[in-house]
C-alpha positions in Angstrom: -25.7 -39.3 5.5 -25.0 -41.3 8.6 -22.0 -40.4 10.7 -19.6 -43.3 11.2 -18.6 -42.0 14.7 -21.9 -41.0 16.3 -24.5 -42.5 14.0 -26.3 -39.1 13.5 -28.1 -38.5 10.2 -26.9 -35.2 8.8 -25.8 -33.6 5.5 -23.0 -31.6 7.2 -19.9 -33.7 7.1 -17.3 -35.3 4.9 -15.8 -38.6 3.9 -12.3 -39.0 5.5 -9.9 -41.5 4.0 -6.9 -43.2 5.6 -4.5 -46.0 4.9 -4.0 -49.3 6.6 -1.5 -52.1 6.5 0.9 -54.3 8.4 4.3 -53.7 10.1 7.1 -55.9 8.8 9.9 -57.3 10.9 12.3 -54.7 12.4 15.9 -54.6 11.4 18.7 -52.9 13.3 22.0 -51.5 12.1 24.9 -50.0 14.0 26.0 -46.6 12.7 28.8 -44.6 14.2 27.6 -43.6 17.6 24.1 -44.9 17.4 21.9 -47.9 16.7 19.2 -47.4 14.0 16.1 -49.7 14.0 13.7 -49.6 11.1 10.3 -51.2 10.8 8.9 -51.4 7.3 5.2 -50.8 6.8 3.4 -52.6 4.0 0.3 -50.6 3.0 -2.6 -53.0 2.2 -5.2 -50.5 1.1 -7.2 -47.4 1.8 -10.5 -47.1 3.7 -12.8 -44.3 4.6 -15.7 -43.3 6.8 -18.2 -40.4 6.6 -17.8 -38.3 9.7 -20.2 -35.4 10.6 -18.9 -31.9 11.2 -20.1 -31.8 14.9 -17.9 -34.8 15.7 -14.9 -33.2 14.0 -15.6 -29.8 15.6 -16.1 -31.5 19.0 -12.7 -33.2 18.8 -11.0 -30.0 17.7 -12.5 -28.1 20.6 -11.4 -30.9 23.0 -7.8 -30.7 21.6 -7.9 -26.9 22.0 -9.1 -27.3 25.6 -6.4 -29.8 26.4 -3.8 -27.3 25.0 -5.3 -24.5 27.1 -5.3 -26.6 30.2 -1.6 -27.6 29.7 -0.7 -23.9 29.2 -2.5 -23.0 32.4 -0.6 -25.8 34.3 2.7 -24.7 32.9 1.9 -21.0 33.6 1.1 -21.9 37.2 4.4 -23.6 37.5 6.1 -20.5 36.2 4.3 -18.4 38.9 5.3 -20.8 41.7 8.9 -20.9 40.4 9.1 -17.1 40.4 7.7 -16.9 44.0 10.3 -19.5 45.1 13.1 -17.8 43.2 13.9 -20.9 41.1 15.3 -19.3 38.0 15.9 -22.7 36.2 12.3 -23.6 36.4 11.2 -20.1 35.5 13.1 -20.3 32.2 12.3 -23.9 31.4 8.5 -23.5 32.1 8.4 -20.1 30.4 9.9 -21.6 27.2 7.4 -24.5 27.4 4.5 -22.2 28.0 5.5 -20.0 25.0 5.8 -23.1 22.8 2.3 -24.3 23.8 0.8 -20.9 23.3 2.4 -20.3 19.9 2.4 -23.8 18.4 -0.6 -25.5 20.1 -3.7 -23.8 18.7 -2.5 -23.3 15.1 -1.5 -27.0 14.8 -4.9 -28.1 16.3 -6.8 -25.8 14.0 -4.8 -26.7 10.9 -5.2 -30.3 11.7 -9.0 -30.4 11.1 -8.4 -32.8 8.2 -6.1 -34.9 10.3 -8.6 -34.9 13.1 -11.4 -36.2 10.8 -9.1 -38.9 9.5 -8.2 -39.9 13.0 -12.0 -40.2 13.8 -12.4 -42.3 10.6 -9.6 -44.6 11.7 -11.2 -45.0 15.1 -14.5 -46.1 13.5 -12.9 -48.8 11.3 -9.9 -49.9 13.4 -11.5 -52.8 15.3 -12.9 -54.3 12.0 -9.5 -54.0 10.3 -7.6 -55.4 13.3 -9.7 -58.5 13.1 -8.6 -58.8 9.5 -5.0 -58.8 10.7 -4.0 -55.2 10.0 -2.0 -53.4 12.7 -1.0 -50.0 11.1 -3.3 -47.1 10.4 -2.1 -43.9 8.8 -3.6 -40.5 8.1 -3.0 -39.1 4.6 -0.4 -36.7 6.0 1.5 -39.5 7.7 1.3 -41.7 4.7 2.7 -39.0 2.5 5.6 -38.3 4.9 6.5 -42.0 4.8 6.3 -42.1 1.0 8.6 -39.1 0.8 11.1 -40.8 3.2 10.9 -38.3 6.1 
């Protein structure tokens, strides 16, 4: 099949579906201590694109590299803070580095389906925007909206 992202002909890949629609008018309500604004989303339909495995794998590797680079930057800041004796920065940056190291790679790797759907959205977004649609949701995001979270 032909990849919707790179145009390559290959049998290794998958069809990734996503949802599209339009945002409705926002409404605001004042609750005790805060203002709550909601924007309804009207789903118009579902679209899909066939994306090859090399495109998805490349994006996953890019996301992992970005997480690794962020970890290195934060770790360097921890080192500088230790040398300067700035304990507040040591604790803050250490916590951030730990979060990136623990949460970053698993979320990127678990998100392979999400990554493929994101690439499918990127291949169809311009066409759907010309039809008047302004909202694009992965299956995971669509389900979370349907469940009300």
